[in-house]
Backbone as ProteinMPNN parsed JSONL, in Angstrom:
{"seq_chain_A": "XXXXXXXXXXXXXXXXXXXXXXXXXXXXXXXXXXXXXXXXXXXXXXXXXXXXXXXXXXXXXXXXXXXXXXXXXXXXXXXXXXXXXXXXXXXXXXXXXXXXXXXXXXXXXXXXXXXXXXXXXXXXXXXXXXXXXXXXXXXXXXXXXXXXXXXXXXXXXXXXXXXXXXXXXXXXXXXXXXXXXXXXXXXXXXXXXXXXXXXXXXXXXXXXXXXXXXX", "coords_chain_A": {"N_chain_A": [[0.432, -64.297, -19.145], [2.939, -63.167, -19.599], [2.079, -60.703, -20.509], [0.886, -59.667, -18.205], [3.14, -59.411, -16.549], [4.549, -57.537, -18.011], [2.827, -55.312, -17.856], [2.901, -54.874, -15.096], [5.598, -54.206, -14.767], [5.747, -51.827, -16.239], [3.996, -50.235, -14.753], [5.415, -50.101, -12.352], [7.778, -48.765, -13.141], [6.655, -46.33, -13.906], [5.622, -45.368, -11.464], [8.02, -45.106, -10.053], [9.384, -43.166, -11.557], [7.618, -41.039, -11.253], [7.73, -40.547, -8.467], [10.398, -39.841, -8.228], [10.505, -37.542, -9.765], [8.832, -35.933, -8.307], [10.145, -35.371, -5.932], [12.247, -33.276, -6.148], [10.532, -31.116, -6.662], [9.044, -30.889, -4.333], [11.049, -30.177, -2.558], [11.867, -27.742, -3.604], [9.673, -26.188, -3.253], [9.605, -24.667, -1.002], [10.599, -21.445, -0.134], [13.908, -20.242, 0.122], [16.616, -18.788, 2.035], [19.867, -17.177, 1.588], [21.48, -18.827, 3.04], [20.368, -21.243, 2.772], [18.225, -21.832, 4.389], [14.729, -22.224, 5.169], [12.449, -19.566, 4.396], [10.801, -17.624, 6.858], [7.737, -16.365, 8.163], [7.843, -14.606, 10.291], [10.318, -13.495, 10.382], [12.912, -11.221, 9.51], [14.127, -10.106, 6.352], [16.642, -9.099, 4.003], [16.191, -7.986, 0.697], [18.057, -8.612, -1.885], [20.077, -7.89, -4.786], [20.737, -10.614, -6.986], [23.096, -10.774, -8.345], [26.293, -9.896, -7.589], [28.55, -7.082, -7.649], [28.347, -5.082, -10.29], [25.688, -5.143, -10.13], [24.15, -3.8, -8.285], [22.521, -3.24, -5.051], [20.448, -3.874, -2.243], [16.919, -3.238, -1.524], [15.218, -0.129, -0.981], [13.241, 2.61, 0.362], [12.103, 5.552, -1.25], [11.445, 8.988, -1.999], [10.152, 9.861, -4.931], [8.633, 11.846, -5.91], [6.071, 11.332, -6.912], [4.167, 10.375, -5.188], [1.456, 9.53, -2.879], [1.41, 10.975, -0.535], [3.558, 13.141, 1.443], [4.849, 12.661, 3.771], [6.059, 10.167, 4.297], [8.48, 8.168, 2.565], [7.713, 6.308, -0.389], [8.3, 5.114, -2.858], [9.664, 2.241, -4.303], [12.909, 1.429, -4.593], [16.093, 0.342, -5.944], [19.187, 0.233, -4.29], [22.246, 1.537, -5.542], [24.6, 0.632, -4.598], [26.289, -2.284, -4.037], [27.112, -3.294, -1.646], [25.34, -2.534, 0.241], [22.631, -3.682, 1.943], [20.056, -2.732, 2.083], [16.641, -2.016, 3.18], [15.169, -4.054, 5.72], [12.704, -6.647, 5.336], [9.484, -8.147, 5.88], [8.019, -11.186, 4.886], [4.841, -11.95, 4.292], [2.497, -14.441, 4.267], [-0.672, -15.074, 2.597], [-2.21, -16.983, 3.808], [-2.581, -17.015, 7.077], [-1.871, -18.953, 8.909], [0.3, -20.171, 7.91], [3.696, -20.756, 8.293], [6.275, -21.181, 7.133], [7.483, -19.866, 4.059], [6.047, -20.488, 0.962], [6.804, -21.258, -2.449], [5.179, -19.622, -5.198], [2.894, -18.975, -3.798], [0.454, -16.642, -2.558], [1.697, -13.604, -1.255], [2.189, -10.858, 1.008], [4.501, -8.142, 1.044], [6.266, -6.559, 3.432], [7.996, -3.785, 4.414], [10.343, -3.053, 7.013], [9.483, -0.578, 9.199], [11.053, 2.574, 9.898], [10.125, 4.25, 11.7], [7.238, 4.836, 13.684], [5.389, 6.504, 12.542], [5.367, 6.002, 9.867], [4.342, 3.505, 9.513], [2.02, 2.737, 8.216], [2.699, 2.856, 5.596], [4.234, 0.85, 4.294], [3.801, -1.58, 2.987], [4.067, -3.408, 0.025], [2.693, -2.544, -3.202], [1.106, -2.572, -6.432], [1.133, 0.211, -8.403], [-1.636, 2.17, -9.549], [-3.033, -0.008, -10.638], [-6.247, -1.505, -11.15], [-6.316, 0.271, -13.304], [-5.483, 1.422, -16.625], [-2.049, 1.902, -17.496], [1.087, 3.384, -18.502], [3.43, 2.525, -17.304], [3.488, 0.218, -14.761], [4.38, 1.003, -11.861], [5.929, 0.217, -8.674], [5.061, 0.725, -5.369], [4.751, 1.574, -1.848], [2.122, 1.246, 0.615], [-0.142, -0.25, 0.775], [-2.685, -2.141, 2.565], [-1.888, -4.377, 5.101], [-2.444, -7.825, 4.755], [-4.965, -7.716, 3.558], [-7.342, -9.376, 1.827], [-8.883, -8.484, -0.281], [-7.505, -6.497, -1.48], [-6.274, -6.439, -4.286], [-4.006, -5.59, -5.68], [-1.817, -5.878, -4.043], [-0.794, -8.369, -3.629], [1.71, -10.698, -4.166], [3.819, -13.182, -5.793], [6.456, -15.527, -5.216], [8.97, -16.891, -7.175], [11.195, -19.499, -8.133], [14.459, -19.104, -9.562], [16.456, -20.8, -9.774], [19.045, -22.262, -7.79], [19.846, -20.068, -5.163], [18.506, -17.926, -6.095], [15.712, -15.817, -6.9], [12.593, -14.64, -8.347], [10.164, -12.028, -8.422], [6.688, -12.032, -8.912], [3.626, -10.734, -10.212], [0.364, -11.613, -9.883], [-2.559, -10.927, -10.803], [-5.072, -12.107, -11.368], [-5.005, -14.908, -12.013], [-2.677, -17.681, -11.996], [-1.726, -18.045, -14.577], [-1.673, -15.586, -15.617], [0.466, -14.138, -14.709], [2.787, -11.482, -14.1], [6.104, -10.368, -14.545], [8.235, -8.847, -12.098], [10.413, -6.216, -12.339], [13.077, -3.878, -12.965], [12.978, -0.383, -13.619], [14.238, 2.616, -15.106], [14.054, 5.618, -13.397], [14.194, 8.914, -12.886], [16.929, 8.817, -12.34], [17.112, 6.637, -10.684], [16.798, 3.118, -9.97], [13.847, 1.66, -10.215], [11.371, -0.49, -8.824], [9.053, -2.25, -10.852], [6.367, -3.444, -12.972], [7.573, -5.427, -15.485], [9.01, -6.71, -18.599], [11.28, -8.156, -18.207], [12.48, -10.022, -15.551], [13.668, -9.161, -12.255], [16.374, -10.638, -10.813], [16.873, -11.854, -7.54], [18.063, -12.345, -4.137], [17.344, -13.648, -0.854], [18.452, -12.371, 2.145], [19.04, -13.185, 5.385], [18.442, -11.022, 8.018], [20.787, -9.676, 10.361], [21.474, -8.861, 13.762], [23.307, -6.285, 15.528], [24.799, -7.8, 17.169], [25.265, -10.043, 15.835], [23.302, -11.966, 15.723], [20.429, -13.429, 14.186], [17.68, -11.411, 13.198], [14.495, -11.685, 14.504], [11.032, -12.215, 15.271], [10.629, -14.163, 17.029]], "CA_chain_A": [[1.364, -64.11, -18.033], [3.938, -62.188, -20.035], [1.404, -59.399, -20.584], [0.73, -59.196, -16.831], [4.459, -58.983, -16.082], [4.881, -56.303, -18.721], [2.021, -54.239, -17.282], [3.417, -54.611, -13.752], [6.878, -53.51, -14.915], [5.464, -50.459, -16.682], [3.414, -49.513, -13.622], [6.495, -49.853, -11.39], [8.639, -47.713, -13.693], [5.91, -45.078, -13.87], [5.578, -44.892, -10.077], [9.376, -44.71, -9.684], [9.663, -41.898, -12.232], [6.788, -39.997, -10.64], [8.249, -40.203, -7.149], [11.681, -39.166, -8.42], [10.257, -36.194, -10.269], [8.139, -35.148, -7.296], [11.03, -35.005, -4.829], [12.803, -31.94, -6.278], [9.48, -30.11, -6.594], [8.701, -30.694, -2.953], [12.13, -29.462, -1.913], [11.973, -26.38, -4.11], [8.438, -25.454, -2.996], [9.861, -23.755, 0.102], [11.548, -20.386, -0.475], [15.053, -20.332, 1.028], [17.529, -17.648, 2.05], [21.194, -17.471, 1.038], [22.079, -19.89, 3.85], [19.639, -22.476, 2.514], [17.17, -22.051, 5.364], [13.403, -21.776, 4.711], [11.973, -18.259, 4.837], [9.718, -17.677, 7.827], [6.924, -15.16, 8.094], [8.117, -13.694, 11.394], [11.74, -13.153, 10.327], [13.173, -10.121, 8.592], [15.101, -10.414, 5.318], [16.98, -8.115, 2.979], [15.961, -8.463, -0.67], [19.283, -8.103, -2.498], [20.338, -8.365, -6.144], [21.394, -11.915, -7.018], [24.42, -10.588, -8.948], [27.144, -8.918, -6.91], [29.431, -6.37, -8.571], [27.648, -3.919, -10.821], [24.249, -5.424, -10.106], [23.453, -3.032, -7.273], [22.311, -3.907, -3.771], [19.106, -4.19, -1.795], [15.819, -2.31, -1.785], [14.891, 0.874, 0.023], [12.122, 3.482, 0.006], [12.554, 6.899, -1.605], [10.398, 9.875, -2.519], [10.445, 10.272, -6.301], [7.769, 12.966, -6.257], [4.769, 10.964, -7.473], [3.479, 9.576, -4.187], [0.171, 10.026, -2.388], [1.657, 11.889, 0.581], [4.964, 13.535, 1.506], [5.406, 12.387, 5.091], [6.883, 8.959, 4.269], [8.857, 7.738, 1.218], [6.976, 5.101, -0.78], [8.794, 4.513, -4.102], [10.576, 1.138, -4.009], [14.05, 1.534, -5.5], [17.265, -0.458, -5.6], [20.396, 0.996, -4.075], [23.28, 1.257, -6.541], [25.76, 0.093, -3.897], [26.003, -3.692, -3.784], [27.465, -3.632, -0.274], [24.252, -2.106, 1.107], [21.536, -4.652, 1.818], [18.758, -2.071, 2.032], [15.73, -2.183, 4.308], [14.663, -5.392, 5.967], [11.287, -6.815, 5.0], [8.795, -9.365, 6.281], [7.222, -11.826, 3.845], [3.647, -12.39, 4.998], [1.603, -15.22, 3.398], [-2.113, -14.817, 2.721], [-2.647, -17.931, 4.825], [-1.946, -16.569, 8.318], [-1.382, -20.116, 9.651], [1.503, -20.652, 7.243], [4.917, -20.217, 8.887], [7.3, -21.171, 6.088], [6.997, -19.267, 2.812], [6.036, -21.416, -0.164], [6.831, -20.671, -3.789], [3.927, -19.488, -5.948], [1.754, -18.708, -2.923], [0.294, -15.198, -2.419], [2.336, -12.992, -0.086], [2.448, -9.422, 1.141], [5.877, -7.813, 1.411], [6.186, -5.404, 4.321], [9.279, -3.285, 4.884], [10.393, -2.712, 8.425], [9.475, 0.885, 9.288], [12.048, 3.203, 10.761], [9.382, 5.101, 12.623], [5.837, 4.435, 13.738], [4.583, 7.393, 11.702], [5.33, 5.474, 8.496], [3.965, 2.092, 9.548], [0.941, 2.511, 7.247], [3.225, 3.054, 4.241], [5.364, -0.077, 4.182], [3.423, -2.809, 2.287], [4.174, -3.233, -1.431], [1.517, -2.616, -4.058], [1.279, -2.132, -7.819], [0.458, 1.5, -8.566], [-2.648, 2.421, -10.595], [-3.788, -1.188, -11.046], [-6.288, -2.047, -12.508], [-6.426, 1.294, -14.338], [-4.404, 1.346, -17.609], [-0.9, 2.77, -17.232], [2.254, 3.1, -19.325], [4.299, 1.714, -16.45], [2.934, -0.103, -13.455], [5.448, 1.067, -10.88], [5.617, -0.416, -7.4], [5.26, 1.594, -4.212], [4.187, 1.02, -0.625], [0.91, 1.942, 1.043], [-1.273, -1.178, 0.858], [-3.041, -2.625, 3.889], [-1.367, -5.722, 5.317], [-3.374, -8.927, 4.935], [-6.298, -7.46, 3.0], [-7.522, -10.265, 0.677], [-9.561, -7.783, -1.373], [-6.56, -5.546, -2.06], [-5.682, -7.314, -5.287], [-2.721, -5.107, -6.197], [-0.762, -5.995, -3.04], [-0.401, -9.764, -3.46], [2.737, -11.134, -5.103], [4.292, -14.551, -5.632], [7.9, -15.707, -5.355], [9.257, -18.06, -8.012], [12.618, -19.818, -8.159], [15.237, -18.987, -10.794], [17.55, -21.748, -9.618], [19.947, -21.933, -6.701], [19.198, -19.227, -4.15], [17.939, -16.758, -6.787], [14.269, -15.821, -7.104], [11.982, -13.47, -8.964], [8.858, -11.653, -7.891], [5.686, -11.909, -9.962], [2.325, -10.186, -9.83], [-0.666, -12.439, -10.503], [-3.803, -10.285, -10.365], [-6.281, -12.918, -11.534], [-4.662, -16.314, -11.889], [-1.243, -17.922, -12.187], [-1.384, -17.956, -15.99], [-1.628, -14.175, -15.987], [1.509, -13.519, -13.894], [3.685, -10.518, -14.721], [7.369, -10.263, -13.834], [8.627, -7.588, -11.466], [11.789, -5.888, -12.669], [13.539, -2.531, -12.652], [12.921, 0.638, -14.664], [14.943, 3.846, -14.752], [13.177, 6.744, -13.089], [14.865, 10.029, -12.222], [18.249, 8.408, -11.892], [17.017, 5.5, -9.766], [16.239, 1.867, -10.465], [12.611, 1.475, -9.462], [10.611, -1.71, -9.077], [7.872, -2.054, -11.699], [6.019, -4.592, -13.815], [8.398, -5.354, -16.691], [9.14, -7.958, -19.346], [12.439, -8.875, -17.671], [12.432, -10.118, -14.099], [14.863, -8.809, -11.489], [16.763, -11.763, -9.956], [17.33, -11.41, -6.231], [18.194, -13.354, -3.085], [16.916, -13.24, 0.483], [19.51, -12.44, 3.148], [18.479, -13.067, 6.726], [19.055, -9.888, 8.696], [21.462, -9.962, 11.625], [21.585, -7.732, 14.665], [24.688, -5.834, 15.702], [25.478, -8.822, 17.919], [25.476, -11.177, 14.948], [22.177, -12.882, 15.755], [19.382, -13.116, 13.208], [16.538, -10.683, 13.736], [13.25, -12.427, 14.387], [10.049, -11.931, 16.301], [10.468, -15.35, 17.877]], "C_chain_A": [[2.398, -63.045, -18.373], [3.343, -60.785, -20.082], [1.248, -58.808, -19.181], [2.046, -58.682, -16.286], [4.866, -57.67, -16.726], [4.129, -55.118, -18.137], [2.523, -53.866, -15.892], [4.718, -53.826, -13.817], [6.668, -52.062, -15.318], [4.905, -49.628, -15.534], [4.48, -49.166, -12.598], [7.397, -48.73, -11.86], [7.955, -46.363, -13.641], [5.883, -44.497, -12.459], [6.943, -44.422, -9.616], [9.728, -43.365, -10.281], [8.892, -40.757, -11.601], [7.337, -39.571, -9.297], [9.569, -39.478, -7.252], [11.478, -37.736, -8.871], [9.608, -35.312, -9.21], [9.078, -34.631, -6.225], [11.636, -33.619, -4.972], [11.752, -30.856, -6.151], [9.092, -29.826, -5.151], [9.772, -29.889, -2.231], [12.168, -28.005, -2.327], [10.719, -25.561, -3.816], [8.584, -24.481, -1.835], [10.901, -22.731, -0.333], [12.656, -20.386, 0.578], [15.93, -19.086, 0.933], [18.897, -18.077, 1.534], [21.943, -18.53, 1.841], [21.365, -21.223, 3.662], [18.528, -22.765, 3.491], [15.832, -21.542, 4.822], [13.067, -20.392, 5.239], [10.807, -18.437, 5.795], [9.028, -16.32, 7.895], [7.223, -14.159, 9.203], [9.583, -13.262, 11.462], [11.976, -12.105, 9.251], [14.306, -10.482, 7.631], [15.396, -9.175, 4.476], [16.755, -8.757, 1.621], [17.049, -7.823, -1.529], [19.443, -8.668, -3.906], [21.111, -9.68, -6.113], [22.807, -11.823, -7.578], [25.186, -9.515, -8.181], [28.1, -8.281, -7.921], [28.748, -5.108, -9.027], [26.139, -4.11, -10.804], [23.465, -4.623, -9.09], [23.205, -3.862, -6.024], [20.87, -4.213, -3.479], [18.106, -3.091, -2.094], [15.659, -1.322, -0.635], [13.736, 1.732, -0.491], [12.63, 4.899, -0.202], [11.373, 7.698, -2.121], [10.819, 10.364, -3.901], [9.469, 11.325, -6.807], [6.405, 12.619, -6.793], [3.949, 10.151, -6.479], [2.251, 10.289, -3.632], [0.325, 11.045, -1.267], [3.161, 12.16, 0.666], [5.619, 13.204, 2.843], [6.398, 11.23, 5.065], [7.245, 8.598, 2.829], [8.171, 6.429, 0.86], [7.461, 4.449, -2.078], [9.837, 3.445, -3.763], [11.692, 1.148, -5.046], [15.178, 0.627, -5.019], [18.462, 0.454, -5.385], [21.462, 0.585, -5.099], [24.522, 0.637, -5.917], [25.511, -1.345, -3.497], [26.371, -4.126, -2.375], [26.379, -3.216, 0.719], [23.051, -3.016, 0.889], [20.154, -4.026, 1.761], [17.932, -2.313, 3.278], [15.317, -3.642, 4.466], [13.17, -5.458, 5.678], [10.767, -8.132, 5.564], [7.986, -9.878, 5.091], [6.034, -12.476, 4.538], [2.696, -13.138, 4.054], [0.14, -14.864, 3.62], [-2.733, -15.752, 3.753], [-1.903, -17.612, 6.116], [-1.398, -17.732, 9.143], [-0.082, -20.657, 9.072], [2.73, -19.963, 7.833], [6.029, -20.097, 7.853], [6.691, -20.665, 4.776], [7.143, -20.251, 1.661], [6.111, -20.656, -1.488], [5.418, -20.637, -4.372], [2.702, -19.373, -5.048], [1.668, -17.204, -2.689], [0.926, -14.679, -1.122], [2.257, -11.47, -0.17], [3.918, -9.245, 1.482], [5.84, -6.499, 2.175], [7.583, -4.999, 4.771], [9.201, -2.934, 6.36], [10.47, -1.196, 8.572], [10.546, 1.406, 10.224], [11.41, 4.188, 11.731], [7.919, 4.74, 12.561], [4.944, 5.297, 12.853], [4.423, 6.837, 10.285], [4.874, 4.025, 8.428], [2.858, 1.759, 8.55], [1.409, 2.601, 5.801], [4.406, 2.127, 3.983], [5.061, -1.346, 3.386], [3.373, -2.561, 0.782], [2.827, -3.344, -2.137], [1.897, -2.157, -5.465], [0.462, -0.866, -8.02], [-0.532, 1.465, -9.721], [-3.48, 1.208, -10.964], [-5.173, -1.187, -10.388], [-6.455, -1.005, -13.619], [-5.268, 1.167, -15.33], [-3.302, 2.344, -17.289], [0.248, 2.394, -18.15], [3.238, 2.203, -18.576], [3.594, 1.479, -15.118], [4.09, -0.139, -12.463], [4.975, 0.454, -9.569], [6.002, 0.514, -6.262], [4.814, 0.85, -2.963], [2.951, 1.828, -0.235], [-0.312, 1.055, 1.09], [-1.529, -1.559, 2.318], [-2.584, -4.078, 4.027], [-2.499, -6.724, 5.506], [-4.769, -8.71, 4.405], [-6.515, -8.328, 1.755], [-8.172, -9.589, -0.518], [-8.653, -6.777, -2.076], [-5.711, -6.271, -3.096], [-4.299, -6.874, -5.745], [-1.576, -5.24, -5.204], [-0.258, -7.428, -2.849], [0.547, -10.193, -4.577], [3.027, -12.615, -4.883], [5.796, -14.581, -5.863], [8.138, -16.984, -6.137], [10.766, -18.24, -8.139], [13.211, -19.595, -9.548], [16.414, -19.958, -10.778], [18.526, -21.306, -8.548], [19.212, -21.148, -5.63], [18.534, -18.001, -4.763], [16.437, -16.93, -7.034], [13.848, -14.604, -7.917], [10.636, -13.243, -8.313], [7.902, -11.509, -9.057], [4.386, -11.383, -9.365], [1.265, -10.947, -10.604], [-2.042, -11.912, -10.1], [-5.045, -11.159, -10.451], [-6.004, -14.407, -11.335], [-3.193, -16.48, -12.236], [-0.826, -17.805, -13.646], [-1.225, -16.506, -16.442], [-0.552, -13.415, -15.205], [2.396, -12.593, -14.721], [4.951, -10.403, -13.874], [7.559, -8.88, -13.229], [10.11, -7.361, -11.748], [12.125, -4.463, -12.274], [13.383, -1.617, -13.862], [13.675, 1.867, -14.173], [13.937, 4.971, -14.526], [13.952, 7.768, -12.268], [16.197, 9.63, -11.612], [18.264, 7.24, -10.929], [16.49, 4.276, -10.503], [15.018, 1.542, -9.617], [11.939, 0.16, -9.821], [9.356, -1.386, -9.874], [7.554, -3.369, -12.395], [6.761, -4.444, -15.143], [8.384, -6.697, -17.425], [10.29, -8.808, -18.81], [12.409, -8.844, -16.154], [13.753, -9.678, -13.473], [15.216, -9.98, -10.577], [17.335, -11.271, -8.629], [17.456, -12.602, -5.289], [17.664, -12.773, -1.78], [18.075, -13.433, 1.458], [18.882, -12.22, 4.516], [19.204, -11.957, 7.477], [19.679, -10.322, 10.023], [21.527, -8.701, 12.461], [23.052, -7.337, 14.792], [25.506, -6.838, 16.514], [25.674, -10.099, 17.104], [24.369, -12.187, 14.953], [21.119, -12.451, 14.762], [18.237, -12.401, 13.894], [15.274, -11.47, 13.481], [12.321, -12.005, 15.497], [9.861, -13.098, 17.254], [10.953, -15.053, 19.296]], "O_chain_A": [[2.697, -62.156, -17.576], [4.005, -59.805, -19.743], [1.448, -57.61, -18.98], [2.083, -57.639, -15.633], [5.452, -56.801, -16.08], [4.704, -54.048, -17.94], [2.568, -52.687, -15.542], [4.933, -52.899, -13.035], [7.334, -51.167, -14.797], [5.281, -48.469, -15.353], [4.466, -48.073, -12.032], [7.747, -47.842, -11.083], [8.6, -45.352, -13.363], [6.091, -43.299, -12.266], [7.039, -43.447, -8.871], [10.303, -42.513, -9.604], [9.414, -39.655, -11.428], [7.408, -38.378, -9.003], [9.845, -38.586, -6.45], [12.179, -36.827, -8.428], [9.801, -34.096, -9.204], [8.841, -33.563, -5.66], [11.565, -32.833, -4.027], [12.025, -29.79, -5.6], [8.842, -28.68, -4.779], [9.466, -29.031, -1.403], [12.461, -27.129, -1.513], [10.691, -24.362, -4.095], [7.775, -23.564, -1.693], [11.961, -23.096, -0.842], [12.388, -20.512, 1.773], [15.982, -18.421, -0.101], [19.067, -19.213, 1.093], [22.94, -19.073, 1.365], [21.707, -22.214, 4.307], [17.934, -23.842, 3.439], [15.795, -20.546, 4.1], [13.361, -20.074, 6.391], [9.936, -19.282, 5.585], [9.651, -15.275, 7.71], [6.892, -12.981, 9.072], [10.034, -12.728, 12.476], [11.318, -12.107, 8.21], [15.306, -11.08, 8.027], [14.532, -8.324, 4.265], [17.084, -9.924, 1.413], [16.974, -6.64, -1.86], [19.002, -9.782, -4.189], [22.03, -9.846, -5.311], [23.633, -12.698, -7.316], [24.766, -8.358, -8.134], [28.417, -8.892, -8.941], [28.583, -4.167, -8.251], [25.401, -3.323, -11.398], [22.241, -4.742, -9.025], [23.612, -5.02, -5.935], [20.145, -4.738, -4.324], [18.399, -2.14, -2.818], [15.928, -1.639, 0.523], [13.31, 1.594, -1.638], [13.469, 5.391, 0.553], [10.406, 7.128, -2.626], [11.732, 11.18, -4.027], [9.472, 11.661, -7.991], [5.63, 13.523, -7.108], [3.125, 9.328, -6.88], [2.033, 11.475, -3.876], [-0.549, 11.891, -1.076], [3.949, 11.47, 0.019], [6.813, 13.442, 3.025], [7.442, 11.283, 5.715], [6.394, 8.71, 1.946], [8.055, 5.537, 1.701], [7.062, 3.321, -2.37], [10.783, 3.712, -3.022], [11.454, 0.907, -6.23], [15.217, 0.206, -3.863], [18.726, 1.342, -6.195], [21.556, -0.585, -5.469], [25.404, 0.165, -6.633], [24.614, -1.614, -2.698], [25.984, -5.213, -1.945], [26.484, -3.513, 1.91], [22.522, -3.106, -0.219], [19.181, -4.703, 1.428], [18.447, -2.757, 4.304], [15.14, -4.365, 3.486], [12.462, -4.454, 5.764], [11.512, -9.101, 5.706], [7.35, -9.101, 4.379], [6.197, -13.44, 5.285], [2.144, -12.532, 3.135], [-0.24, -14.408, 4.698], [-3.653, -15.376, 4.478], [-0.714, -17.911, 6.234], [-0.54, -17.517, 9.998], [0.563, -21.51, 9.682], [2.8, -18.734, 7.871], [6.648, -19.042, 7.715], [5.554, -20.986, 4.432], [8.227, -20.781, 1.416], [5.559, -19.564, -1.629], [4.583, -21.495, -4.084], [1.586, -19.646, -5.49], [2.703, -16.54, -2.627], [0.719, -15.236, -0.044], [2.258, -10.881, -1.251], [4.515, -10.101, 2.136], [5.44, -5.464, 1.643], [8.276, -5.773, 5.432], [8.147, -2.571, 6.882], [11.436, -0.588, 8.112], [10.899, 0.764, 11.213], [12.102, 4.872, 12.486], [7.41, 4.375, 11.501], [3.861, 4.866, 12.457], [3.461, 7.162, 9.589], [5.008, 3.384, 7.386], [2.766, 0.622, 8.087], [0.609, 2.44, 4.879], [5.454, 2.566, 3.509], [5.977, -2.127, 3.128], [2.72, -1.626, 0.319], [1.951, -4.114, -1.742], [2.883, -1.445, -5.656], [-0.754, -0.867, -7.832], [-0.296, 0.814, -10.739], [-4.548, 1.369, -11.554], [-5.28, -0.902, -9.195], [-6.712, -1.372, -14.766], [-4.158, 0.832, -14.915], [-3.564, 3.472, -16.87], [0.383, 1.234, -18.538], [3.799, 1.259, -19.134], [3.165, 2.417, -14.447], [4.704, -1.184, -12.252], [3.785, 0.205, -9.376], [7.122, 1.022, -6.203], [4.535, -0.348, -3.007], [2.761, 2.953, -0.698], [-1.405, 1.524, 1.406], [-0.691, -1.325, 3.19], [-2.868, -4.907, 3.163], [-3.402, -6.507, 6.314], [-5.682, -9.452, 4.768], [-5.922, -8.044, 0.714], [-8.035, -10.06, -1.647], [-8.993, -6.266, -3.143], [-4.578, -6.667, -2.822], [-3.496, -7.71, -6.159], [-0.472, -4.77, -5.477], [0.605, -7.677, -2.007], [0.237, -10.071, -5.762], [2.55, -13.223, -3.924], [6.339, -13.766, -6.61], [7.584, -18.034, -5.811], [11.516, -17.269, -8.241], [12.57, -19.854, -10.566], [17.263, -19.932, -11.669], [18.807, -20.115, -8.408], [18.103, -21.504, -5.234], [18.052, -17.129, -4.04], [15.958, -18.024, -7.333], [14.626, -13.676, -8.142], [10.047, -14.153, -7.729], [8.257, -10.929, -10.083], [4.096, -11.565, -8.182], [1.259, -10.934, -11.835], [-2.63, -12.411, -9.14], [-5.983, -10.968, -9.677], [-6.699, -15.078, -10.571], [-2.544, -15.547, -12.708], [0.332, -17.493, -13.923], [-0.703, -16.238, -17.524], [-0.639, -12.197, -15.051], [2.712, -12.874, -15.877], [4.885, -10.348, -12.646], [7.103, -7.877, -13.777], [10.951, -8.205, -11.437], [11.526, -3.908, -11.353], [13.627, -2.03, -14.995], [13.742, 2.127, -12.972], [13.08, 5.234, -15.369], [14.315, 7.524, -11.117], [16.546, 10.054, -10.51], [19.321, 6.883, -10.407], [15.822, 4.392, -11.53], [15.142, 1.192, -8.443], [11.937, -0.251, -10.981], [8.681, -0.389, -9.618], [8.369, -4.292, -12.407], [6.592, -3.446, -15.843], [7.825, -7.682, -16.943], [10.278, -10.032, -18.943], [12.324, -7.778, -15.544], [14.816, -9.805, -14.081], [14.455, -10.297, -9.663], [18.181, -10.377, -8.603], [17.019, -13.711, -5.597], [17.551, -11.556, -1.627], [18.614, -14.533, 1.58], [18.266, -11.184, 4.767], [20.432, -11.954, 7.562], [19.17, -11.208, 10.709], [21.624, -7.598, 11.925], [23.93, -7.987, 14.225], [26.733, -6.76, 16.557], [26.18, -11.102, 17.607], [24.467, -13.194, 14.252], [20.928, -11.259, 14.52], [17.865, -12.731, 15.02], [15.013, -11.88, 12.349], [12.756, -11.503, 16.534], [9.043, -13.039, 18.172], [10.9, -15.927, 20.162]]}, "name": "protein", "num_of_chains": 1, "seq": "XXXXXXXXXXXXXXXXXXXXXXXXXXXXXXXXXXXXXXXXXXXXXXXXXXXXXXXXXXXXXXXXXXXXXXXXXXXXXXXXXXXXXXXXXXXXXXXXXXXXXXXXXXXXXXXXXXXXXXXXXXXXXXXXXXXXXXXXXXXXXXXXXXXXXXXXXXXXXXXXXXXXXXXXXXXXXXXXXXXXXXXXXXXXXXXXXXXXXXXXXXXXXXXXXXXXXXX"}
């Protein structure tokens, strides 16, 4: 009888511990903006440095001279001004039925074009991959939603609070590489690095103060 009670108590404690440990994971599985709201695939966000001050601001596109064409800028760089949020971007999951963005799920990142001529040059990709390179820099020019375009799928992982990092997982989750910043021609450019760049998602607002969304 005592053995049965002991086994029941252990089973109860195990189930309680498991459910307690699972709760935070479920809550943190959804990527959230700086207001604590879940990211949605049809809403535009600025990707801004998590550290204000000397940490710089958001992301924008620039021509650093090593791109495939000259009509549209494709190098992804960080603005040095922390008061500038940069270009808005859509986070598009590989699963088209998914509305809320989940951590560690494959996503395309598409900047909002400022002209229809550059619409084909707005989706992030890792340059040169899978060919060997000294630095795998990050540009735009991938095709949105192409499952075979392996160098255009990233994952978002939490760093705690509202801060996140971007990782590139070309084969499996165990082979993920951090996305950080490298100096190139006086700019901070996104690239595969050993140190991740911590950032936050800021929901874009219109000039009337309302959030921009396709809803």
